[in-house]
N, C-alpha and C positions, 0 to 999 in steps of 0.2 A: 504493500500500500504506500509506504514511504517513498519507494522508488518511483511509483506512478506520480506521486505529488511532485517529486523532484523533476520528472520529465515534463510535467505541465508547467512548472515554474520556469524551467530553462527555455522552453520554446515560446515564441511569440504567438499569442492567440489571434486567429484570423479575424479580420474586421467584421465579416458577416456574423461570426459567432458572438462578438461583442454587441453588435446591433440587435441580434435576437435576444440576448440576455437582457439588454436595456428595455426591449419591448415587453418581455415577460415581467420584468420588475415594474413596468408601468401598469400592467394588468393587476399585479399583486397590490401595488400601492392604492390603486383605485378601489379594489375590492375591500381593502382594509378601511379606507376612508368611508365607503358606503356602510360597512358593518358597524363602524363606530357611531355614525350619525343615525342610522336606522335603529340601532339598539338603544341609543339615547332617547329617540322619539318613539320607541315601541313600534317601529315599522316592520314590514316584511319584504323579502326579496320578490320581485316580479320581473318578467321580461322587460316591461316598460321601465322599471326603476333601475335596472342594471345593464342588460344586454344592449339596448339602444344607446344609452349614454356612453357605454364602454366603447362602442364602435366609433362614436364621434371623438372620444378622447384619444383612441389609438391612432386615428387619422392625423390629428394634430400633433401628437407626440412623435410619430414616425416622421412626419414632414419636418418637424423642428430638429430631430436628430440628424436627418439628412442635410438640412440647411446649415446647421452649425458644425457639422462633422464631429460631433462629440464622441463618436465611436471610433475615430481614426487614430487616436493616441495609443501608443504602446503602453498598456495598462500597468506593466511592472515598473514603468518609469513615470508614473502619474505625478504631475506637478501642479502648481497653482494655475497654470494655463488651462489644464484639463478641468479644474474646478470651475473656472470662469466659463468655459464652454458649456458645462453641465447647467450652470445657473441660467445662462442665456437660453439654452434649449428649453428648459422647463418654463422659464418666464415667458418666452414667446408663445409656446403652445398653450400655456394657461391663459394668456391674454386672448388668444384666438378662441378657446373654448368659452371663455366668459362673454366674448362678443356674440358668438352664436347663441348662447343661452339668453343673452339680453334681447336679441331679435326674436327668439322664440317666445319669451315672456311678453314682449311688446305686441306680438301678433295674437297669441292665444291666452294672454293673461295667466300664464302658468310656466313654471320653470321646467326645463328639460332635465337639468341637473341642479340639485340643491347648491346654492353658492358656497355654503359652508364646506360641502364635500369637495368642491373645486379647490378651495384654499388648503384644506387638510391634505388632499391628494398631492398637491404641489410640494408641500413641505416634506411629506413622507417620501416622495419620489426623489427629491434632492438628496435626502439622507441615504436612500437605498443605492442610488447610482454612485454616490461618493464612497459609501461603505464597501461596495463591491470592488471598486478600484483600489482603495487603500488596503483592503483585505488581501487582494491578490499581490499587491506590492510587498506587504509584509511576508506573505507566503514565499515570494521570490527571494526576499532578503534572507529568509530563514533556511530555505532548502536549495537555493541555486548552487550548482557545483562550483567548487573553488579548488585551487591548487593546494594539495595537502602538504606539500613540501615547504613552501615558503610564501608568506604574505607580507608584502611591503607596507609598512605603516607610515601614513602621511600626517604631517603637521602642516596646516594651512595658516600662513601668516596673513591675517586680514579676515575679519569676520563680517565684512560688508557684502554687498551684492556679488562682487567678483569672486570672493572666497566661497560663497554658497554655490555659485555656478561651478566652481572647480570641484567641490564636493559631489555635486550631482553628476557631473561628467564622469567622475571616477566610479560612482555607483553604477552608472549605465554601462560602463565597459567592464563586464565581468572577466574578460580575458586579461585585463591589466593586472588582476590579482592584487589590488591595492585597497587599503581601507583608511579612511580619515579618522584619526583617533583624537585629534584636538585642533582647536582654533587658537591662534595667538592674536592679540590685538593690543594696541597702545591706549585705547580708550578705557579708562578705569571703570567707567559706568557699565561696561559690558562684562567685566570679569566676574566669573562665577555663574553666569547665565549660560544657556544652551541654544544652539541653532540646529534644528532638525535632529535633536538627540545627541549632538556633539558639544561638549563643554568648551567654554571660552576661557582661556588662561591669560595671565599677564605675560607680555613678551619680555619684560625685564626680569621678573622674579621667577617664573615657572619654567622657562625654556631649559635651564640646566637640569631640573628635576625630571622633566619629560625625557630628556636625552638619556639620563641614567636609568630610568624605569623601563625603557623600551629599546629593543634591539632592532637593527635594520630599519632605521628611520630615514625618511626623506622629507625635506621641507620645501614647500612651494610658496613663493612670495606672490601674494594676490592683492597687492596694493599698488595702484598705478602711480600715485603721487607721493611715493615715499621719498623722504629726503635722502640725498646721496650719503650723508654721514650715517644716518640710521641704517640704510641698506648695507653699507660697508661693515658696520658693527655686527649686524646679524650674520652676514656671510662669513666674516672672519671667525665668529664663534662656532659656526657650523663646520668650517674647515678644520678648526682645531680639534673637533670631536669626530672627524671623518664622516660627516653627514653630507649627503648629496643635496645640493641646493638647485632649485629650478625657479623659473619665473614665467609670468604670463605676459603677452603683448599688451600694449595700451588698448583701451576700449575702442578708440577710433580705427584700430587696425583689425578689428573683428569683422569677419565676412558677413555682410548683411546684418550687422549688429548682433550676431549670435556667436557665443563662445564655442570654439572647437578644441577638444582636449588634445588634439595633435599639435596645437600651437604652443603647448607648454614646452619651454626650451630650457636647456642648461644655462645657468648664470655664466656670463662672459667675464673675462678678466677685466674688460673695460668698466664693468660695474663696480669693481673694487678700486678703480683709479678715478672714478667720477668725483667731481667736486661741485660745490654750490654753483648753480647756473649763473652765468654772467648777465647783469642787467645792462643792456645796451642803451645808449642815448639815441634811440631810433629816430626821434624827431630831428636831431642834428644831422645824423647820417642821411636821412631822407632829404633834408634841405640841401645837402651838398651833392648827392648823387642823382636825385630825381631829374629826369629829362636831360641827362648828360650823356655824352659818348664816353664809354669806359673801355680801355684796352687792358686785357689781362694776358701777360706773357707767361709761358709755361702752363697754359690753361688746361692741358691734358693731364697734368700731374695731380697728386693728392691735394696739395694746398691750392694750386691754381683753380682746379675744378670746383672746389668748395667755395672759394672766393667768388667765382662766377655765379654759382647758385645763390649765394647770399646777396650779391649785387642785384640779381633779378628781383628780389623782394622789395627793392627801392625804386622800381619803375624807371630804369635808364632809357634814354632815347635809343641808344644803340650799345650793345655789348659785343665787343670784338674779342674773339678767343683765338689767341695765337700760340702755335706750338709746331715743332718739327716732327713730332711723333705721330705718324699718320693713323695707325690703328686706334690708339686711345682717343685721339681727337675725333675720329669717326664715331666711336662709341659715345663720346660726350655729346656730339651733335645729335645723335639719335635720342639720347636722354632728354635733350632740351628742344626737340623739334616742335614742341607745342608753342614755343615762344617765337613770335615773328620778329622781335628786335634783336635776335642773336645772329651774329655773323662769324663764321669759322674761317680762319686763314692759316694755311700751312706756310711756315717760314722759319728761318734761323736768325736769332737775335744777333748773331755775329756777322750777318750779311748786311753791310751798310746800305747798299743800293735797294735791296728788297725792303728793308725796314723803312727807308725814306719814302718809298711808294705807299707803304701801309699808312704812315703818318699823314702823308699828303692827301691820300684818298679819304680816310676816315676822320682826320683831325680830332683826335681824342682830347677830352678835357682832363681825364684822370687816367693814370697808368699805374697798375699794380704789377710790379715786376717780380714774378716768381720763377722765371726760367733760370735753371741752374743745374749743374752736376753736383750731386750731394753724397754719393757713396764713398766713404773715406778710403777703404782699401783700393778701390778701382782708381781713384784719383792719385794715390801714391804711385801707381804704375803708369799713370797718364797725366803728368803735370801740364803738358802742352794743352790738352783739352780742358783741364780745369781752369787754367789761366785764360784761355781763349773765350770760353763761355762765361765763366763767373766774373772775370775782370773786364775783358774787352767787350763782351756782349752787353754788360751793364753800362760801360762807358758809352757804347754806341746808342743804346736806348735813352740814356740820360741826356746826351748831347742833342738828340732829335727832339726830346721833350722840351728843351730850351728853345730850339729853333722854331718849333711849331706851337710855342706858347701854351704848353700844357699847364693847367692850373696846379695840379699836384701829382707828384711822382712818389709812390710808396714802394720802397725796396724791402723785399722779404729776405732777411738775413738769418743767422743761426747762432746759438750759444757756442758753437765750435770756433767762431771767430774770436772768442775771448781767450787770450794766451794760447794761440793755436799750437797744436802739436802735429798737425798734418797739413798736407797741401790744400785739401778742400777748405778747411777752416781759414788758412792763411789767404786763400784767394778771395773768400767772402769778406775778410777783414780789409783787404786792399780795395774791394768794391765799396765797402762802407766809407773808407777814407776818401775815395774819389767823390762819392755822392755828397758827403758832408762838406768837403772843401769847395765843391762846385756851388752848393747852396750859399756858402759864406761869401764867395766871389760875387754871386748875383745880388746878394743882399747889400754889398758895398756899392754896387753899380746903380741899383734902383730899388725903390720901395715896392714896386710892382714887378713881380717876377715869378717864374715857376718855383714852386716850393718842393723841396726834397725831404722826405721823411724815411727813416729806417726803422724796421721792426725786427727784434731779435728774440727768438724763443728756442726751446729745446726740442726733444724728440716728440714726434706726433704719433699717437696711437693709431695703428692700422694703416699708416701710410706705406707707399710702395717701398719695399726693402726693409721695413722696420722689423724689430725683433719678434713682435707678437705673431704676425703671420708665419714667420719662420718656425717659431716654437709650435704653433698649431700643426703645421705640416709634419714636423718631427714627431709629435705625439700621435698623430693619425697613422704614421708609418711604424709605430711601435717603438720609437726612440732610436738612439739616445737623443736627449735634448742637450745641445752644445752651448755652453756658456764660456766666454773667453777667460774670465777670472772670477774667483770667489768674492772679491771685494768690489767689483765694478758696480757703479751706480749711475743712474741717469734720471733727469727730470722728464716727466711725461705730461702731455696735454692732448686732449681729443682734437680731431681735425676741425669740427665745427667751432670749438672754443678758440682755437688758435686763429681761425679766420675771422671770427667775431672781433677779436682783439685787434687784428690787422686793420679791419674797417674802422673800428673806434679810434685807434691811434692815428690812422691816416686822416680822419676828419678833424681830430683835435689839433694835429700838428700845424705849427706856423712856419716850419721850415728849419732844417738843420738838426732836428732832434734824432736821437737814437732811443727808441722806446724798448724797454724790456718788460716782460710780463711776469706776474707772480706765478711761478711754476709749481708752487706747493713744495712738499718735501720730496727729496730725491729718493728713488726706489732702488733697492738692491736687485740686480737682474736675476741672481740665483733665487731670491725669494719669489720673484715674479714667475720664474720657471716652475718652482715647487707648487705655487698656487694654481697655475694653469694645469699641472698634472692632476692635482686633486679635483679641480673643477671638471675635468674630463672623466672623472670616475676611476682614476688609476692611483696606484700607490708607488711613491718614489722608492727605488731600490728593488722593489718586487716586480712591478709591471713595466716601469719606465726608468731608465738610468739617466743621471745627469753627468755629463763629462765636461771637464774644463780643457779648452783647446789652446789657451794662451792668448794674450793680447794680439790683435791684428796690427799690421803696419799703420802707424799714425794714431793709434787708439790710445786714449788715456783713461785712467780709472774713474775720475770724477770730472764732470763738466762744470763750467762756471758761467755766470751771467755777467760778471764784471771782473776786470783785472785789478791789480793793486793800485793803479793810478786813477781808477774810476770810482765814482760814487753816484748816488741817485738823488733825485728830487721827486716829490709826489705829484700826482695829478688829481683831477676830480674823481677819477675812477681808481679805487684802491688796488685793483689788479694790474694797473699800468703805471710804470715809473719811467722817468727820463734819466738815461745814463749821462753823467757829466764826463765826457771823454776829452782827451787832448785834441786841440784843433790843429789842422794842417794847412799850409799855404798851398793854394790851388795851383799856382804856377809851377812850384816845385813838384807837386804830386803829378800834375799833368805831363811835365817834362819826362819824369821817370817812367810813367806808364807808356807814354808815346814812344820813348826810346826802346822800351821793352817790346812794344808792338812791332816796331820796324825790324827788330832783331830776332823775333820769336822763331822764324822759320830757319834760322841758322844756328841757334843756340842748342846745346845739348840739354838733356833733362837736368843734369847737375847745375848747369849754368842758369837755367830758368829758376830753379829752386834757390840758388845762391842769391839771385836778384830779389826774389820774394823776401828772403830773410833780411836783406838790407832795407827794404821798404817797411817791413814789420819786424822790428828788433826783438819783440817778445815771442816770435815764432821759433820755438825750440822743438825739433823733431823728437818723436818718441817711438821706440821700437821700429825704427825706420833706417833704411840704407843711407839716409841723408843726415844722420846724427853726426857724422864726422865733419860735416860742413860747419856745425855749431862750434866744434873744437877749434877749427881753423879761424873762425871769426873771433873767438875769444883770445886765441894766441896772437892774432894780428892787432 
């Protein structure tokens, strides 16, 4: 008998069976209502008092069931929505029965059905239909087959609507073999209460106890607007206790407004590195960029493409996206094809004649210069290309900006330009020096001139070639995860955050500033790797190994945002500061760079690097074949 019940509970009941049961319950409820009223009035059953009225009732009940589709829900997953359908089905049919009875009474001065019977029948039927569904749901919960070997216990963080939907989705998927054992919530008014039979606990006080009391626990974060600090604290605690953490997408990402359990995803490492969202001066940015022609160089890169997307939010007259990388530029064009004010241009910033045609044709008012070579080890092997693109390419675009009277030129630099230990960082520092000295020269010549602003920040999460995508690929391949050094640290910032600050700094700059951003605390790369392994559901040393490969050419243990001779002053945005850096004479800088340009095709790599070290005295090579040049410079 129990096996038969289990079989019934496990299989979905056909809709026609549910409809037939609903009709039978309608007959039963009407019969009970008639018996109650006739007994109360000492009446007797007759064909006229029961059969004829019953036929009318059944016509309306069946029609309302079909109209509201109250029988179509899967009854073992009965929810509030099903209860609403039942209510409307009974209400509509009862209203129809009452109207027919009213017409009958108006015509013959006699009721076809006692009005009291109509009311009592409706109440009994709502109870019967609801009880039938809830009873079957309980039967399913009790006897539905489950995996006898292992049941994953879930803690849902968030006892609101999203949390309840997560619980229901888990209950509906019997194959997932998961059970919600507790809700966590920050609202102290909810603590101790229950939601659908599951108790709500304090997220601060009770999480540790729940972890200790239950084995094989998984936590799902079901709060969409959880602060980054709070989310980080919860995730860190779970990782310390080897608890798998998952999250749900924002409500606006739900398909047709409905939650899909398949959308529950593992927490990403970016969630641990999130910070308080930046409050942008949108009005100021919009005032500057709206209805302007904007040129973004390096537009197909991680930073350039995000700057482009954010610029579109301020309604520019024309957004010109320039890059020499054909395939990523094509992909970007496809992503932005809905915007009619976007123009895509293939070109190299090192090509003066091509860039002149671009400036002459589009006449940009704002230039965001993000084009650069950025990979440190590659540039150590290719100093010519680093100098050609990062220095001469920047010089070319900057000079054209002056010639074509660009209002503002925003140069995207890097923290590797501070006390550089590699060719890439040194090339960016030379570009900074040129841009800043050019602005100083223009300022002396006229009050009205193109304004040059530099922005300097650290590593960007998820950008092309960054460590996080590399670690993800290594974990997916089964390891090992390679870290260059146990003590290496880096500052991290998300791509949207970095680009928001670039726009903000670009707007607030009056020319000549080097803006640096609050990068938060530096992160140990080995700790980052360990957290990514845990978040992927693996155990370090058992499932995935971490191997130390040694510092790469030009790499240093810690990045800096300022050197010893620099300090900062604040701005109206607490996340943006201005670096007070030494000023350079434009004529001297231009002469050195111009001389280097004329000789670049004839100099060896060592000669190119030696010249870079003369321009940037603080450039001391690290773990590089060019370290011996530093010794010679010191000796001389």
